[in-house]
N, C-alpha and C positions, 0 to 999 in steps of 0.2 A: 333469301329466298324473294322471287319477285310477286307483286300484289295485285291482285285486281279487285275493284270496287265495285260493290252490288248494292244499289238502293232501291228500297220500296216505301210505300207512302203508309201511314196510319187512316184509319177509316172514315168517310167524309160522307156528307149528304145523309147524315141518320142512320148511315149503315153500322153493324155490330162487327163487321170483320173490312178488312182489304185483303183482296188474295195476293197483291203484290208484296206484302211482308209476309202474310203466312205461307207462301213457295220460296220465299228465298231464305227466311231465320235461321232454315235448318243448314245453309250453306255453310255459314261462319264457320271457318277454319277449314273446310274444303279444299284439297289440294285438287289442282290439274295441272299435269306436267310439272313444271318448275315454277308454279305460281300458286299462292295460296290467296283465298277468297277471304275478305272482308268483308261485313254485311253494315247497312247503316240505316235506320228509319226516320223518314223524312216527315215533318208536319206539312199536313195538305193546308198550308197556307204559305199565300204570295209572299214576295223576299224572303221571307224567314226560313224557307226550305233552301233556297240558293244559298243561304248563311250556312246552315247545316252541313249542305254538299260540299260547300267550299272548306269550310272545315276539314271534314273528313278525306277531303283530297290532299290537303295540306299534312294532315297524320299520317295518313298510309303509304303516299307517294305512288299512286297506283300507275300501272302502264298499259291498264286497259279499267273505263269507266261503262258499268250499265246500269242505268237507272228503268226501273219496273214501274206499269201504274196498271190500276184497274180500268177498262174499257167495258162497263156494261151496254150488253145489246151485241156485243160485236162474239162471234161464234168460234173463233181461232187466235192463234199466236200470231200477233200485228207487228212486223217489225218496222219500225217508224223509219223513213226515208228522209224527213224534211222537219223542221222547227222553224216556225214563223216569228217574228217580232213583235207580238202582239198580244196583251192581255185584252180578252172579251168575256167576262165570266156570266156565264148563265144563272148560276148558283152562288152565294158568299160561301167563300172559303172557311176553314173551320174558326177562323178569327171576326168573321164575320166581313170579311172585306169583298167587294165584289167590282172590280176595275173595270173600266170598259174604254176600248179602246187606247188603250195605254200601252207604251211599248216596254218590252222586257228588259231592256238595256237601251237608256235613251243615246241616240245617237250611234246605235249600232248597225249593222248590215240587215235588209230586210228578211234574210232567212239564213239558216245554215243545213249544210246536208250530214248525216250520218257517216263517220268513215268506218263504219264497221261493214264486215263483207255481208251485205243484208240479205242478197238473192242467193248466196250460197248457206246462209243459216237456214231460210225458206228450204232451200233443195234438201238439206240434210233432214229437217223436221219432216217432211212430207215422204222421204224416202223411209222414214221410222213408220209412219203409219200415225204423222199427230198434225192435224190441220193446221196451216200457216200461210201468212201471205205477207207481201209487202204490204204498208199502207203509206198512205199519200199525205197524211194527215195527223198530226199527235193533238188534234183540237186548238181549242182556245183557253184552256184551264190552268191548271196547276200543272199537269202532266207536261204540255207544250213548255210553259214557263221554263220547269226543271230543264228539259232537253235543249231548251234555246241558249239558258243559262250557262249549261254544262258546256256545250261546243265554245261559246264564247269563253267561259273562263279556258279552257283549254287553248285555243289560240293563243289567248294572250300570256299562260303562264306557263303551259306545259306541253308546247306544240308536238313533242313527240309522242303525248299519250292520246291512246283511241278513246273513242265514246261513242254511244247511243243510247235508243231508248226502245223498248217494247212493251207493247200494252198486253195485257192478259184478260179473258173474258171472267165473267163473274164465277164463285163456286155454286153447288148446287143449293146449299141452303138459301143463298140471295135471292137466285133466280125462284124460287120456291114463291117468294112475294109477288112473281109476277104472270102475267097469263102469255105463254108461247115466248119466254126468255133464254135464251141458250147459254150453258153453263158448261164448265169442265171442273174436274176433280182435282182436289189439290196435289194427288200424286201425279197426274199427267202434268200438270202445270210445272212442277218443279222437275220432273223428268225433261221436259221442254226446255226450261230455263238453263238445267247443265248442260243439255245438248246446243244450246244457243251459246253458251260460255265456251266452252270446248271450241267450238268451230269457230268463234270471233277469236281467240286466242290463236287458234293453230293455221289460222287464213288471214292473211295481212291486203290481198287483194280479191277483187270479187270475182263470181264468174259471169258471162255475158250473156245473160238470158234474158228473156221478156218478163217484167214484174209491174207492169203498167195497167190500166184500166180503161175502158172508155165512158168510165162516167164516174 
């Protein structure tokens, strides 16, 4: 059976939860068409996260890799378009490292684009009543680090494997600690991610609709 690898992160920044892991851990062994999902928990630590990711790819030999991360403050399921070759950490990672203006991969290209059908995923989620959008930035913290490192690794070592990244909002219990902070229930996030994975698996090309922004 073919394999789909889905990764999430441990909590960071003083949070007790990370919805990226809470939303995917129940998908271990879940079957989509002719593929089985394998899940992997990544540390929220620069470089070490990539070591764990690469080991999981080598072990599972997936045909599709989707990494998921928390984006507190965002209100929808954000399908990332691009990762840039920069680390610029606003806060320290879970090992206390705070790289500023360093490359994810020294000598690597300035950016990599997701090769998932990002606009098709957004369209499917919206038609199902789930808020979703194309995101033009994965930030400059460990999420962008992992997305860039993933796409670089696939280009170098598994060019037939497709990969990308999705950001998800806070859980309600996290948002309750802030004023006017958007959130999404765990059930909805897991449902959205299942649909996103299914759509990515079934569609190797994307639709030609706008997903851009004016600012």
